[in-house]
N, C-alpha and C positions, 0 to 999 in steps of 0.2 A: 133621138137624142144624140147618139154618137157611134161611129164605127170604132170598135175597140181593137187593140193589138191582140194577136193570138199568142198565147203562151206555147212554148216549144218543148218537145220531149226533153226530159232532164229537169224541168221545173217541178218541184215537189207538189205543187197544187194539182198537177195532172194525175198523181198517184194517190190522191186523197179521196176517200169516200165522202161525197158531198152531204151536207146537212139539209133536212127538209126546210122548206120555206114555211114559217109559222104565220107571218103577217103579210097579207096580200095588199098592203097599203102602198104609199108612195115609193118606198125603196124597191119593192118588188116590181112596181110599174116601171120604174126607171131601168131596172135590170132587164126586164122583158123588152123594152124599147131598144136598149143597147144591143141585146141579142138579135132582135129582128133587123136592125140597121146593119149589124155586122154580117148577118147571114145573107142579106140582099146583095152583097158585093158579088161580082161575076165569078162564076166557077165554084160557088159555095153551096153545098147541099144541107149543111147543118152546123150548128155551133152550140156546144154545151157551156154552161156558166163557168165551169172551172177553166175552160180554154181562154176565157178573158180574165182569169184571176179571181173569180168569185166562187167559193166553195159551197154553192147552194144548188139544190136539185131543180134545175130548169134547163131547157134547151129550146132552140128554135130550129126550124127547117124551111127549106126552099126547094120543093120538088115539083117539077113540071108546072112552074108558075103559081103553085099553091104555097103561100108563106104562112107559117103559123108557129105556135109554141105549145109547150106542155110544162106544167109546174108539178113537181112531186110525182113523177111517173112511177107507176107500180103495176104489178100483175102482168108482166110480159107473157104473152102467149105466142108461140111459134108453131108452124106446121110445115109439113113437107120434109123431104130429106135435105140435110145441109148440102150446099153446093159451094164449090170454090169460086169466089168472085174476086175480081181485081179491086183492091181497096187502097185508098190513100187517106191522108189526114192532114188538116191544116196545121196541126201541131207537130207533124213529121213531114215537112215540105220536101217535095221532090222524090219521095220514095213511094213506090206502089208494089204491093205484094198480094198473093192469093190468100184469101181468108175464107174459112168455112162459115157461111151464113145461111140461115133458114130462108126459104123463098117467100114465106108469108109470115107477117108479124102483126100483133095487136098490142097496144099499150094504152093504159088508162092513166088519167091524171086530171089536173084542174086548170081552169082559166082564171084570170085575175078577178072576175066577178064571183069566184067561188064555185061556179058550176063545174060539174064533173063531165069530162068528155073521154071518148075512146077514139084513138087514131088507129087505123089499120091500113095495110097495103101489101102489095106484092112487089117483087123486084127491088128497084132502087129505094122505094119508100120503106120496105121491110128492112133493107140493109141499113138505112139511116136510123130507124127506130132502135135497132140493135146496137149500132155504133155509138149513138149519143147516150143511150142508157149505160153502155160500158164506160164511157167517160165519167158519168156521174157516180159510177161505182169504183172509180180509181183505176180503170183499165184503159190502155191505149191499144189500138188494133194490133200492134206488134206483139202484145201479150197473147194474142189468139193464134199466132202463127205456129206451124209445126216446128219442132226443134231444129230441123235442117234449115227451113226458111227463116227462122228467127236468127240463126247464126249468120246467114247471108245479110239479113236486114241490119243487124247490129254492126257488121263490118262496113256496110255502106254508110250507115249513120255516123260512124267514127270518122269517115272521110269527108263529111260535110263541113262547111265553114261556119255553121251556126250552132252545132251541137254543144250543149253546156257540159263541160267536162268536170 
């Protein structure tokens, strides 16, 4: 359908817990198509619905040429010891920081046909599952930084020319 603009840190939609999708009809199909188109852009690993201004529980991903989506994700399971991994976000362009993420993750949800699926992965896929679920819960990766790292991130953020003040 369309590549949508990404909302940036400071936009209230990014701090809002998203609502479940109740109807998997044409509006949901259009949202998923837009998410997939937006995620297929170079350098993008995932996009949550609220990042394109829609406060509904859905996200898309593009990991190692596997493109897909999940509606109403739930039951996150993580394993392993959290590791500090460098992370960025389309909603916080230009900033990269170390975030504690579990090395393995599993997340269940739905497809447009109503079928239930479970996504799982290690490494980048695990990171994306955690990152995108955070978005749907009103969190941006900066919220997960240590207090010291968050202070550094916020100072850098205030120096950008795009930050909504």
